[in-house]
MOPAC internal coordinates of N, CA, C and O (Angstrom, degrees):
PM7 1SCF
backbone

  N    0.0000 0     0.00 0     0.00 0    0    0    0
  C    1.3268 1     0.00 0     0.00 0    1    0    0
  C    1.6327 1   107.93 1     0.00 0    2    1    0
  O    1.2310 1   121.31 1   -55.52 1    3    2    1
  N    1.3240 1   115.10 1   124.48 1    3    2    1
  C    1.5029 1   123.16 1  -176.38 1    5    3    2
  C    1.6554 1   103.62 1   -62.10 1    6    5    3
  O    1.2310 1   122.81 1   -35.09 1    7    6    5
  N    1.3392 1   112.23 1   144.91 1    7    6    5
  C    1.4582 1   124.84 1   177.75 1    9    7    6
  C    1.4841 1   115.53 1  -123.78 1   10    9    7
  O    1.2310 1   118.00 1   -31.85 1   11   10    9
  N    1.1545 1   121.42 1   148.15 1   11   10    9
  C    1.5171 1   127.99 1   173.29 1   13   11   10
  C    1.4689 1   110.04 1   -60.56 1   14   13   11
  O    1.2310 1   119.86 1   -49.21 1   15   14   13
  N    1.4503 1   117.87 1   130.79 1   15   14   13
  C    1.3658 1   120.24 1   176.60 1   17   15   14
  C    1.4519 1   114.70 1   -66.86 1   18   17   15
  O    1.2310 1   118.18 1   -43.10 1   19   18   17
  N    1.3710 1   121.07 1   136.90 1   19   18   17
  C    1.4223 1   122.85 1  -177.55 1   21   19   18
  C    1.5400 1   105.66 1   -90.91 1   22   21   19
  O    1.2310 1   122.55 1   -81.44 1   23   22   21
  N    1.3342 1   112.71 1    98.56 1   23   22   21
  C    1.5111 1   119.87 1   176.60 1   25   23   22
  C    1.4658 1   117.94 1   -71.34 1   26   25   23
  O    1.2310 1   124.03 1   147.81 1   27   26   25
  N    1.4174 1   109.87 1   -32.19 1   27   26   25
  C    1.5003 1   119.69 1   175.03 1   29   27   26
  C    1.4632 1   113.00 1   -56.32 1   30   29   27
  O    1.2310 1   122.62 1   134.39 1   31   30   29
  N    1.3682 1   112.58 1   -45.61 1   31   30   29
  C    1.4672 1   116.23 1  -177.67 1   33   31   30
  C    1.5426 1   114.13 1   -64.86 1   34   33   31
  O    1.2310 1   124.66 1   136.51 1   35   34   33
  N    1.4198 1   108.66 1   -43.49 1   35   34   33
  C    1.5771 1   114.01 1   167.53 1   37   35   34
  C    1.3993 1   120.31 1   -49.02 1   38   37   35
  O    1.2310 1   121.06 1   134.61 1   39   38   37
  N    1.3389 1   115.58 1   -45.39 1   39   38   37
  C    1.4735 1   124.18 1  -172.18 1   41   39   38
  C    1.5221 1   104.67 1   -83.87 1   42   41   39
  O    1.2310 1   118.30 1   162.28 1   43   42   41
  N    1.2540 1   120.84 1   -17.72 1   43   42   41
  C    1.5422 1   123.73 1  -179.21 1   45   43   42
  C    1.5809 1   103.70 1    61.85 1   46   45   43
  O    1.2310 1   120.25 1  -128.51 1   47   46   45
  N    1.2902 1   117.12 1    51.49 1   47   46   45
  C    1.3955 1   127.85 1  -179.11 1   49   47   46
  C    1.4526 1   109.53 1  -133.73 1   50   49   47
  O    1.2310 1   117.56 1   -35.51 1   51   50   49
  N    1.2948 1   122.26 1   144.49 1   51   50   49
  C    1.5030 1   121.05 1   173.78 1   53   51   50
  C    1.4652 1   106.49 1   -85.74 1   54   53   51
  O    1.2310 1   119.40 1    -9.87 1   55   54   53
  N    1.3574 1   118.75 1   170.13 1   55   54   53
  C    1.3815 1   132.09 1  -176.25 1   57   55   54
  C    1.5397 1   102.60 1   -65.76 1   58   57   55
  O    1.2310 1   118.95 1   143.23 1   59   58   57
  N    1.3668 1   119.61 1   -36.77 1   59   58   57
  C    1.4557 1   120.56 1  -171.49 1   61   59   58
  C    1.6017 1   105.65 1   -78.23 1   62   61   59
  O    1.2310 1   119.23 1   146.30 1   63   62   61
  N    1.3418 1   119.07 1   -33.70 1   63   62   61
  C    1.4980 1   118.12 1   174.20 1   65   63   62
  C    1.4544 1   111.95 1   -68.32 1   66   65   63
  O    1.2310 1   118.99 1   137.84 1   67   66   65
  N    1.3345 1   119.54 1   -42.16 1   67   66   65
  C    1.4285 1   119.34 1   170.60 1   69   67   66
  C    1.4740 1   114.93 1   -56.34 1   70   69   67
  O    1.2310 1   119.77 1   132.79 1   71   70   69
  N    1.2690 1   118.04 1   -47.21 1   71   70   69
  C    1.4428 1   122.52 1   176.24 1   73   71   70
  C    1.4664 1   117.03 1   -49.46 1   74   73   71
  O    1.2310 1   124.93 1   132.16 1   75   74   73
  N    1.4359 1   108.13 1   -47.84 1   75   74   73
  C    1.5037 1   118.32 1   177.02 1   77   75   74
  C    1.5813 1   110.04 1   -55.23 1   78   77   75
  O    1.2310 1   120.24 1   129.36 1   79   78   77
  N    1.3303 1   117.15 1   -50.64 1   79   78   77
  C    1.4240 1   120.84 1   179.50 1   81   79   78
  C    1.5074 1   112.11 1   -59.27 1   82   81   79
  O    1.2310 1   122.16 1   129.98 1   83   82   81
  N    1.2901 1   113.47 1   -50.02 1   83   82   81
  C    1.4657 1   117.92 1   178.60 1   85   83   82
  C    1.5607 1   116.36 1   -54.99 1   86   85   83
  O    1.2310 1   120.41 1   146.89 1   87   86   85
  N    1.3514 1   116.83 1   -33.11 1   87   86   85
  C    1.4770 1   119.22 1  -179.43 1   89   87   86
  C    1.5974 1   106.82 1   -76.23 1   90   89   87
  O    1.2310 1   116.81 1   153.94 1   91   90   89
  N    1.3098 1   123.67 1   -26.06 1   91   90   89
  C    1.3640 1   120.84 1  -171.36 1   93   91   90
  C    1.6090 1   110.85 1  -105.72 1   94   93   91
  O    1.2310 1   119.04 1   179.01 1   95   94   93
  N    1.3541 1   119.43 1    -0.99 1   95   94   93
  C    1.4374 1   123.35 1  -178.16 1   97   95   94
  C    1.4099 1   109.62 1  -137.00 1   98   97   95
  O    1.2310 1   117.82 1   -74.88 1   99   98   97
  N    1.3518 1   121.77 1   105.12 1   99   98   97
  C    1.4968 1   127.28 1  -176.43 1  101   99   98
  C    1.5772 1   107.67 1   -63.47 1  102  101   99
  O    1.2310 1   119.57 1   136.62 1  103  102  101
  N    1.3029 1   118.42 1   -43.38 1  103  102  101
  C    1.4359 1   119.78 1  -172.93 1  105  103  102
  C    1.6133 1   107.11 1   -69.76 1  106  105  103
  O    1.2310 1   120.35 1   143.14 1  107  106  105
  N    1.3385 1   116.95 1   -36.86 1  107  106  105
  C    1.4326 1   120.09 1  -178.31 1  109  107  106
  C    1.5413 1   107.29 1   -66.13 1  110  109  107
  O    1.2310 1   120.32 1   139.44 1  111  110  109
  N    1.3031 1   117.00 1   -40.56 1  111  110  109
  C    1.5066 1   128.07 1  -177.83 1  113  111  110
  C    1.5037 1   103.46 1   -60.19 1  114  113  111
  O    1.2310 1   117.85 1   133.73 1  115  114  113
  N    1.2991 1   121.70 1   -46.27 1  115  114  113
  C    1.3679 1   128.42 1   179.56 1  117  115  114
  C    1.4250 1   114.89 1   -60.61 1  118  117  115
  O    1.2310 1   121.65 1   136.67 1  119  118  117
  N    1.3516 1   114.45 1   -43.33 1  119  118  117
  C    1.4886 1   120.77 1   178.28 1  121  119  118
  C    1.5601 1   113.11 1   -68.66 1  122  121  119
  O    1.2310 1   121.16 1   143.85 1  123  122  121
  N    1.2552 1   115.39 1   -36.15 1  123  122  121
  C    1.4798 1   121.64 1   172.73 1  125  123  122
  C    1.4702 1   106.73 1   -61.56 1  126  125  123
  O    1.2310 1   116.30 1   135.05 1  127  126  125
  N    1.3126 1   124.63 1   -44.95 1  127  126  125
  C    1.3807 1   125.33 1  -179.41 1  129  127  126
  C    1.5434 1   114.29 1   -61.19 1  130  129  127
  O    1.2310 1   123.17 1   136.79 1  131  130  129
  N    1.3058 1   111.52 1   -43.21 1  131  130  129
  C    1.5420 1   122.19 1   172.79 1  133  131  130
  C    1.4595 1   110.58 1   -55.13 1  134  133  131
  O    1.2310 1   121.47 1   127.81 1  135  134  133
  N    1.3354 1   114.79 1   -52.19 1  135  134  133
  C    1.4762 1   121.29 1  -179.88 1  137  135  134
  C    1.5020 1   111.59 1   -56.28 1  138  137  135
  O    1.2310 1   119.84 1   131.33 1  139  138  137
  N    1.4207 1   117.91 1   -48.67 1  139  138  137
  C    1.3293 1   117.45 1   176.44 1  141  139  138
  C    1.4925 1   120.59 1   -58.44 1  142  141  139
  O    1.2310 1   122.59 1   143.80 1  143  142  141
  N    1.2622 1   112.65 1   -36.20 1  143  142  141
  C    1.3854 1   126.02 1   173.13 1  145  143  142
  C    1.5872 1   115.84 1   -57.11 1  146  145  143
  O    1.2310 1   124.47 1   122.81 1  147  146  145
  N    1.3088 1   109.03 1   -57.19 1  147  146  145
  C    1.5542 1   114.89 1  -177.96 1  149  147  146
  C    1.4883 1   107.41 1   -73.23 1  150  149  147
  O    1.2310 1   115.35 1   152.72 1  151  150  149
  N    1.3439 1   126.43 1   -27.28 1  151  150  149
  C    1.4179 1   128.26 1   179.21 1  153  151  150
  C    1.5327 1   105.42 1   -66.82 1  154  153  151
  O    1.2310 1   119.70 1   137.68 1  155  154  153
  N    1.3204 1   118.18 1   -42.32 1  155  154  153
  C    1.5130 1   122.51 1   174.98 1  157  155  154
  C    1.5512 1   113.39 1   -56.20 1  158  157  155
  O    1.2310 1   124.26 1   139.78 1  159  158  157
  N    1.4228 1   109.44 1   -40.22 1  159  158  157
  C    1.4470 1   116.96 1  -176.53 1  161  159  158
  C    1.5122 1   109.31 1   -69.36 1  162  161  159
  O    1.2310 1   120.61 1   141.44 1  163  162  161
  N    1.3733 1   116.44 1   -38.56 1  163  162  161
  C    1.3724 1   119.85 1   173.43 1  165  163  162
  C    1.5528 1   117.72 1   -56.46 1  166  165  163
  O    1.2310 1   122.19 1   129.87 1  167  166  165
  N    1.2963 1   113.42 1   -50.13 1  167  166  165
  C    1.3543 1   125.03 1   175.64 1  169  167  166
  C    1.4755 1   111.65 1   -54.82 1  170  169  167
  O    1.2310 1   120.15 1   132.48 1  171  170  169
  N    1.3239 1   117.31 1   -47.52 1  171  170  169
  C    1.3693 1   123.19 1  -175.03 1  173  171  170
  C    1.5520 1   108.75 1   -66.41 1  174  173  171
  O    1.2310 1   121.04 1   135.31 1  175  174  173
  N    1.3694 1   115.62 1   -44.69 1  175  174  173
  C    1.5081 1   121.19 1  -177.87 1  177  175  174
  C    1.5033 1   103.32 1   -65.69 1  178  177  175
  O    1.2310 1   113.21 1   144.38 1  179  178  177
  N    1.2860 1   130.43 1   -35.62 1  179  178  177
  C    1.4167 1   126.90 1  -174.75 1  181  179  178
  C    1.5688 1   107.88 1   -78.59 1  182  181  179
  O    1.2310 1   120.29 1   149.25 1  183  182  181
  N    1.3191 1   117.06 1   -30.75 1  183  182  181
  C    1.4261 1   124.77 1   174.04 1  185  183  182
  C    1.6462 1   112.95 1   -63.19 1  186  185  183
  O    1.2310 1   126.31 1   141.93 1  187  186  185
  N    1.3383 1   105.48 1   -38.07 1  187  186  185
  C    1.6366 1   109.70 1  -177.16 1  189  187  186
  C    1.4479 1   109.03 1   -94.49 1  190  189  187
  O    1.2310 1   118.73 1  -170.52 1  191  190  189
  N    1.4403 1   120.03 1     9.48 1  191  190  189
  C    1.4524 1   123.11 1   174.66 1  193  191  190
  C    1.5839 1   106.84 1    60.36 1  194  193  191
  O    1.2310 1   118.85 1  -132.65 1  195  194  193
  N    1.2595 1   119.80 1    47.35 1  195  194  193
  C    1.4306 1   125.64 1   177.15 1  197  195  194
  C    1.5534 1   110.42 1   -64.84 1  198  197  195
  O    1.2310 1   123.78 1   -19.24 1  199  198  197
  N    1.2978 1   110.36 1   160.76 1  199  198  197
  C    1.4609 1   111.66 1  -179.18 1  201  199  198
  C    1.5984 1   111.46 1   -59.13 1  202  201  199
  O    1.2310 1   122.11 1   -33.72 1  203  202  201
  N    1.3770 1   113.57 1   146.28 1  203  202  201
  C    1.4457 1   115.72 1  -179.91 1  205  203  202
  C    1.5132 1   114.79 1   -54.24 1  206  205  203
  O    1.2310 1   119.03 1   146.05 1  207  206  205
  N    1.2962 1   119.46 1   -33.95 1  207  206  205
  C    1.4511 1   123.89 1   179.74 1  209  207  206
  C    1.4469 1   108.88 1   -65.48 1  210  209  207
  O    1.2310 1   118.17 1   134.38 1  211  210  209
  N    1.2871 1   121.09 1   -45.62 1  211  210  209
  C    1.5309 1   127.96 1   179.02 1  213  211  210
  C    1.5118 1   109.06 1   -57.12 1  214  213  211
  O    1.2310 1   120.13 1   130.33 1  215  214  213
  N    1.3255 1   117.36 1   -49.67 1  215  214  213
  C    1.5152 1   124.79 1  -179.73 1  217  215  214
  C    1.4994 1   108.43 1   -65.08 1  218  217  215
  O    1.2310 1   118.29 1   133.52 1  219  218  217
  N    1.2665 1   120.87 1   -46.48 1  219  218  217
  C    1.4668 1   123.40 1   174.46 1  221  219  218
  C    1.6438 1   113.53 1   -57.17 1  222  221  219
  O    1.2310 1   121.06 1   136.20 1  223  222  221
  N    1.1707 1   115.57 1   -43.80 1  223  222  221
  C    1.4980 1   119.58 1   178.78 1  225  223  222
  C    1.5035 1   111.99 1   -62.71 1  226  225  223
  O    1.2310 1   121.44 1   135.45 1  227  226  225
  N    1.3950 1   114.85 1   -44.55 1  227  226  225
  C    1.4730 1   119.26 1   176.83 1  229  227  226
  C    1.5626 1   110.03 1   -67.73 1  230  229  227
  O    1.2310 1   117.38 1   138.72 1  231  230  229
  N    1.2655 1   122.60 1   -41.28 1  231  230  229
  C    1.4083 1   116.94 1   169.01 1  233  231  230
  C    1.4168 1   122.90 1   -58.54 1  234  233  231
  O    1.2310 1   122.14 1   140.62 1  235  234  233
  N    1.3681 1   113.50 1   -39.38 1  235  234  233
  C    1.4360 1   118.03 1   170.84 1  237  235  234
  C    1.5992 1   115.49 1   -58.10 1  238  237  235
  O    1.2310 1   123.20 1   138.80 1  239  238  237
  N    1.3425 1   111.46 1   -41.20 1  239  238  237
  C    1.4448 1   116.91 1  -179.11 1  241  239  238
  C    1.5842 1   108.09 1   -65.46 1  242  241  239
  O    1.2310 1   119.30 1   141.96 1  243  242  241
  N    1.2578 1   118.93 1   -38.04 1  243  242  241
  C    1.4157 1   130.96 1  -177.76 1  245  243  242
  C    1.6032 1   104.23 1   -68.32 1  246  245  243
  O    1.2310 1   118.00 1   135.42 1  247  246  245
  N    1.1699 1   121.42 1   -44.58 1  247  246  245
  C    1.4768 1   126.12 1   175.09 1  249  247  246
  C    1.4452 1   114.43 1   -61.70 1  250  249  247
  O    1.2310 1   120.33 1   142.51 1  251  250  249
  N    1.3230 1   116.97 1   -37.49 1  251  250  249
  C    1.4449 1   119.92 1   175.68 1  253  251  250
  C    1.5175 1   113.91 1   -62.38 1  254  253  251
  O    1.2310 1   123.20 1   130.49 1  255  254  253
  N    1.3438 1   111.48 1   -49.51 1  255  254  253
  C    1.5667 1   118.58 1   178.81 1  257  255  254
  C    1.3794 1   108.72 1   -63.00 1  258  257  255
  O    1.2310 1   118.26 1   144.41 1  259  258  257
  N    1.3465 1   120.93 1   -35.59 1  259  258  257
  C    1.4957 1   119.96 1  -177.80 1  261  259  258
  C    1.5409 1   107.14 1   -68.14 1  262  261  259
  O    1.2310 1   120.25 1   140.78 1  263  262  261
  N    1.3393 1   117.13 1   -39.22 1  263  262  261
  C    1.4547 1   120.06 1   172.50 1  265  263  262
  C    1.5349 1   118.26 1   -60.21 1  266  265  263
  O    1.2310 1   121.74 1   144.30 1  267  266  265
  N    1.2371 1   114.27 1   -35.70 1  267  266  265
  C    1.5526 1   120.09 1   173.08 1  269  267  266
  C    1.5581 1   106.42 1   -66.94 1  270  269  267
  O    1.2310 1   120.76 1   135.30 1  271  270  269
  N    1.3068 1   116.14 1   -44.70 1  271  270  269
  C    1.4750 1   115.33 1  -178.73 1  273  271  270
  C    1.6567 1   111.84 1   -60.01 1  274  273  271
  O    1.2310 1   121.81 1   136.59 1  275  274  273
  N    1.3188 1   114.15 1   -43.41 1  275  274  273
  C    1.3718 1   120.95 1  -179.57 1  277  275  274
  C    1.5933 1   111.87 1   -61.92 1  278  277  275
  O    1.2310 1   122.55 1   140.74 1  279  278  277
  N    1.3913 1   112.73 1   -39.26 1  279  278  277
  C    1.4759 1   118.46 1   176.28 1  281  279  278
  C    1.4780 1   110.01 1   -63.94 1  282  281  279
  O    1.2310 1   119.40 1   131.31 1  283  282  281
  N    1.2633 1   118.75 1   -48.69 1  283  282  281
  C    1.4941 1   127.88 1  -179.17 1  285  283  282
  C    1.5945 1   108.82 1   -55.85 1  286  285  283
  O    1.2310 1   122.46 1   130.88 1  287  286  285
  N    1.3398 1   112.89 1   -49.12 1  287  286  285
  C    1.4786 1   115.20 1  -179.35 1  289  287  286
  C    1.4972 1   110.89 1   -67.52 1  290  289  287
  O    1.2310 1   118.98 1   138.03 1  291  290  289
  N    1.3450 1   119.54 1   -41.97 1  291  290  289
  C    1.4797 1   117.84 1   171.98 1  293  291  290
  C    1.5407 1   115.73 1   -58.33 1  294  293  291
  O    1.2310 1   119.66 1   145.31 1  295  294  293
  N    1.3715 1   118.25 1   -34.69 1  295  294  293
  C    1.4044 1   123.08 1   174.87 1  297  295  294
  C    1.4424 1   112.05 1   -63.63 1  298  297  295
  O    1.2310 1   121.09 1   138.48 1  299  298  297
  N    1.2965 1   115.53 1   -41.52 1  299  298  297
  C    1.4811 1   119.16 1  -175.44 1  301  299  298
  C    1.5483 1   106.32 1   -73.26 1  302  301  299
  O    1.2310 1   120.90 1   148.27 1  303  302  301
  N    1.3895 1   115.89 1   -31.73 1  303  302  301
  C    1.5753 1   113.84 1  -179.57 1  305  303  302
  C    1.6163 1   107.55 1   -71.09 1  306  305  303
  O    1.2310 1   121.63 1   140.24 1  307  306  305
  N    1.3117 1   114.48 1   -39.76 1  307  306  305
  C    1.5551 1   117.81 1   179.02 1  309  307  306
  C    1.5031 1   110.28 1   -62.67 1  310  309  307
  O    1.2310 1   121.55 1   134.72 1  311  310  309
  N    1.4010 1   114.64 1   -45.28 1  311  310  309
  C    1.5311 1   114.62 1   176.22 1  313  311  310
  C    1.4763 1   116.47 1   -59.72 1  314  313  311
  O    1.2310 1   118.99 1   141.59 1  315  314  313
  N    1.3816 1   119.53 1   -38.41 1  315  314  313
  C    1.3220 1   124.11 1   172.23 1  317  315  314
  C    1.5151 1   116.15 1   -64.96 1  318  317  315
  O    1.2310 1   117.76 1   144.03 1  319  318  317
  N    1.3054 1   121.87 1   -35.97 1  319  318  317
  C    1.4012 1   126.69 1   174.42 1  321  319  318
  C    1.4839 1   109.62 1   -66.06 1  322  321  319
  O    1.2310 1   120.78 1   133.05 1  323  322  321
  N    1.2993 1   116.12 1   -46.95 1  323  322  321
  C    1.4452 1   122.76 1  -177.38 1  325  323  322
  C    1.6155 1   109.37 1   -55.78 1  326  325  323
  O    1.2310 1   122.04 1   138.69 1  327  326  325
  N    1.3810 1   113.70 1   -41.31 1  327  326  325
  C    1.5803 1   118.28 1   177.54 1  329  327  326
  C    1.4268 1   108.97 1   -61.17 1  330  329  327
  O    1.2310 1   120.08 1   145.52 1  331  330  329
  N    1.2247 1   117.45 1   -34.48 1  331  330  329
  C    1.6474 1   121.94 1  -170.05 1  333  331  330
  C    1.5015 1   108.40 1   -85.75 1  334  333  331
  O    1.2310 1   117.36 1   177.64 1  335  334  333
  N    1.3164 1   122.64 1    -2.36 1  335  334  333
  C    1.4531 1   120.20 1  -179.66 1  337  335  334
  C    1.4807 1   106.55 1   -90.16 1  338  337  335
  O    1.2310 1   120.10 1   180.00 1  339  338  337

């Protein structure tokens, strides 16, 4: 049975930490929405036994969005550190 990917574990962030970031950053909130959407597509494709190529492309798209989320979180951390200097 296909399962939803645990992005919080990958990011090493709690749901509360992610919620805080999402509330203060509209772009990051949008990226998380895109991630949730594509993750649901991956789960659905796996459940429907879609062609391997289709599932692979969806997973690649999901990974690209995850990379953008990581970059945005790193930028936010760097901005916060710069304010504290």
